N, C-alpha and C positions, 0 to 999 in steps of 0.2 A: 695764782691765777687759776684758771677751769681745770687744772688738774686735780685739786683738791675740790672741786666744787663737785664732784663725783660721790664724794662722800656724803654729801650735804642733801643728796634727795631725800624727799620725805619717807623716812623707812618704815614709820608707821604704820604708815598707810599700805596697805595689802591685798592682794586677791586670793581666795582660797575657791577651791573645785567643791560643790557642794556635798562630793562623795568623799572627800578626805576624813581620816579616822582620828577622830582625838583620842587617844591612849592613855589618858590621866585616870579612865575609868567612866562609868555612867554618869550624865549630866541629865537634869531635871529641875529644867529652867521654867518658874511663872511665865506662862502665855497668853497674851492678852485674847481674850475669846471675840471673834468677828462681831461687828456690832451689826444686830438685824434686831425685827421682832418676833414675840412666839409665832405668828401664823408663819413667816419666811422660814422658821427654824420647822417647824412641822412639815411646810412643802417640803423643804430639801431633804428631811429624813425618808417622806414619802418617795420621792425622786431617786433615791440614794446617793445627793450629790452631798461634797464636803464642802462647808462651808468656809473652810480654811482658805481653799482653792479658788471658789468664786470672788473672795476678799482679795486674794492676791493678785485676781486681774482687774479691781478695784480700788485701788489704795487710797486709803482716806477715807475713803466713801462707808456708809451706811449699806449692807447688801439689802438689797431690795425683792421683791416676787419677779420682777422683770430680770434682773440679774440671774436667777437660780434658774429661770426657765429658760433663759437664752443658753447659760452652760450646760443645762440638760439635753438641749436641741442639739446642741453640736458634741456631746460626748455619747459613745455607747455604753447601751445600758448595761449598769453593772450588776444585775441581780440583788440589789438591797445592800451592797457592798460600797462603802464610802470610799472614795480615792485616797483620803487620809488612811484608814484603815488598810490599806492595797499596800500601802509602804512598809507597815511594819507584819503585816498578817504572811505567814509561812505558806508555800504552796501546796495546795491538796496534796496528799500521797498515801497510798497506802502500804507504803516500806515504814516500817518502824525507825522513829528516830534513831540516829546513831549515837554511840557513844560521845561524850565531849571529847576533842580533840587538842589537848595542850599547845598545838601549835597554831592554833586559832581563837584570834581574838573576836566575839562577838562584841558589839556595842547597840543597845536599845538607839533606837531611832526618835528623836523628844526632843523638845526645846527649839532653840535657834535652826540647828540643824533641820529639823521636819521642817519647819516655816519655810526654810530656805530651798529647799529639796522642792517644797508643793510650789512654789513660785518660779523656781529654774525650770520644771515641768509645765506649768501652764505657758510660761513663755514661750519656751521652745516650741512647744506643738499649737500654737495660737497665733503667734506674730510670723511670718516668714522674713524668716533675719538674712542679710547678706552685708559681707565684710568687705571693704577696701581701705588700702595702706597708703602710706605715703612716708619717705626716707626723708631727713632734711638736716641741714646743718643749720644748730640752734648756738655757733660758737657764741653772738651776739648776747644772746640771753645769759651765756653762762658768764660773761664778761660784765655785763648789768649785777648779777647776784653777788659776785667777790666785791665788785663797787659798793654794792648796798651793803655787804656785809661791815664796812670800815665807814660806815655813816652814822655817827655817835647821835644823829638825831629818829635813829631806830634801835638803839638801843633795847632791848627786850622784849623783840620782835625775830623771828626767826623766819625770813621770807625765802622758802626755797622753790625747785623748778616745779613744783607742784601747783603754788600759787600761782605764778605765770600763767602754767597752763590754765588753770581753772579762770584765769581773767582773760585769757585768751579764748577761751570756749563761751564765756558770757557772750561778749564782744561780737563770736561768729555766730552765734544763736539768733542775735538782733536780726540778722542778714538773710538767716534761711529759716525761718517759724515754723517750718515744716516739721524740724528737728526737736521742736518744742512742741511738737504736739501731742494728742493722743487719739487712737480708735476706738470709739464707744460703738459697740456692737449691737449692744440692746437698744439703743435710740437711732441708729444709722447716722450717726453724727462722728465728724471731727471738730476735736474740742481743740482751740490753738490757745497756747496759756501766754497770755502778756506778763510774765514774770516767771524767775528761774529760780526751779529749787532743784541747786545741786547736790546729787549725791556722790558720797565717795566712799568708794568700795574698802572695807577696813577687815581683815583677817585677824580673827581674837580665838582665845584658847576653846572659847564656847562654838566658833565657827564662825561663817561669813556674815557681816553687817554692815548694812549702806547707811549710816546716819546723812541726814539731808540738811546743807544750810540753806535755808529760807531766804529769799529776793537775794541772790547771790549776785543778781545783776546790779544792784544797787550799792554794791561794796567796790570800796577800793581795794587797793593790792595788799594794804599792812591789814584790813580789816581779813580779807580773804585768806590770808598768812594765819592772825591770828585763829579764824573760825575753823581753820584746818587742823590746826595745833589744839585747839579745844578738843573737837573731835576724836582726835586721836589718843589723846590722854582719856578721856572717857570711853571709847571703846576698849583700850586697855586694862581698866579698871573694872570693865564689865558693869557698866552703869549707863549703857545706851539704853534710853526708854523707848519703848514701841513707840510713843508717838514721834519722839526725833526721828524716826524711819519711814514716815508717811510726807505725802506732797513731794515728792521730788516729781519732774518732769525730765531730767537726763543727768548721766551718770558719768564719773570719770574713776576709772581704775589702774594703778602705777604699777603691771607686771615687773616694770626695770630693777624694781628692788630685789627681786630673784633673779636678775641677770638673764631675764629673758627679753626678747628684741621685740615681739610682735605677740597677736592671739587673736584668737575670734570670740570675745566676749559676748555672752547673753545678755540682752534684756532686762532692765526689770520690769515684772508685769505693768502696764500702763504706760511707758517711757517708749521714743522713738527712736534714741539713741545712747549709746554708750561709749566711752572714749577709752583705751585701751593706749596709757604712754610706756614706752621701752626702755629698755636700758641705754643709757647715756656711754657713750663709748668714744674713744678718741680714735680718730678713723683717719688714712688718706683719704684726701677729698679737693676735687677741683675747687681752685677757690683763686677768681681774677686770672684766669690761663695757666695757673701754675697748679700743681701738687702739694698739699700741704697737709699737717695735723691738725685736723679739728675736731672740736665736737656734735656728734651725729645720734640723733634716736630716730626710732621709728614710729609715727601713730598708726592707730589702727582703729577703724570707726565700722561696728554693728550698727545696723539700724533697721527700721523696720519697714519692708519694703511696701508695704500699703498705703503709708504716708510719704516714703522720700524716693524718689528716684534716683539714678545714680548719676545725673548731672547735679541735682542739688547735693549730694554727700560729698560729691569733689569739691565743689565750693565752698562748703562747710569746713573740709580740710585744708583746704587752699586758703582760705582766710586764717585758721590756726596757726597754721604752720608762716603763713605771713607776719604775726605777731611775733613767734618764737625767733626766724629769721632775723628781723628788723623789729625790736620791741618798740620802737618811735613810732612804726606802724599805726599801733592802736591808737596814738591820737587821731588817724585818718579816718577809723572806724567807726561807722554808730548807724 
């Protein structure tokens, strides 16, 4: 039953903090240069603006003059030093450099790690973050997963908890469109997406990547599970293409695989929400007026408070929780 389901959570999909050190030696991956025109690149250079940071705020778009000017207007003057150079440049000092310390490991900031850091800095200091939490009984979902494992019609498909969470998220976004929107500072607009590009955070030896399932809202549960499995395999092999990490409108990160109950995830630039799924635990819980051992987890929703207010965030979490408490409820949501 549900005791074995705890091992069946999608262990391949994990969150990693941008500052985690990879101790396998320096990594220098080819990185796709932000799309822009020569005049825009010259303008960025003249203003001391790093196009990597600008592109992080507009994923999937070609960087325009307006994007660069808007970024420069809200960023303190840097004296011609780009933000990406600042990530790796040592602080100015008149003290001679110390001799190498064998107790310290220095790892160049480059590749996936550098781009992740740039995106997280851009998001953390641009979007006003807020996080709300909900702990719930998901025993009905784990029982459903146990029954699906014995269904011969599903042989060859691995449907785990993350797939059901993903389906619940897609359904709930349809009822709370503010969480599937983007704040466009340059044009003074709110862009509401009528599709779901679902990002799934994955930790790899090369750093954090967030590949995207395109049009996830149009997929059934089996197709979602297959897409998650494919993303995991590609990420583990280090073959996630830059194009596969664009077009996201909302993200999920599974911190439960680390035994973590909750967190405050940072939004991906250009997205209004990210949901962290906590560890599944067998817990004494009130059920039909009695105390019983139940499968319990915590959901943590971080959201952009410019786009989403507390009531909308609470409604979204309640809708996701409703599906996980009673999977049959999914038939009622539209």
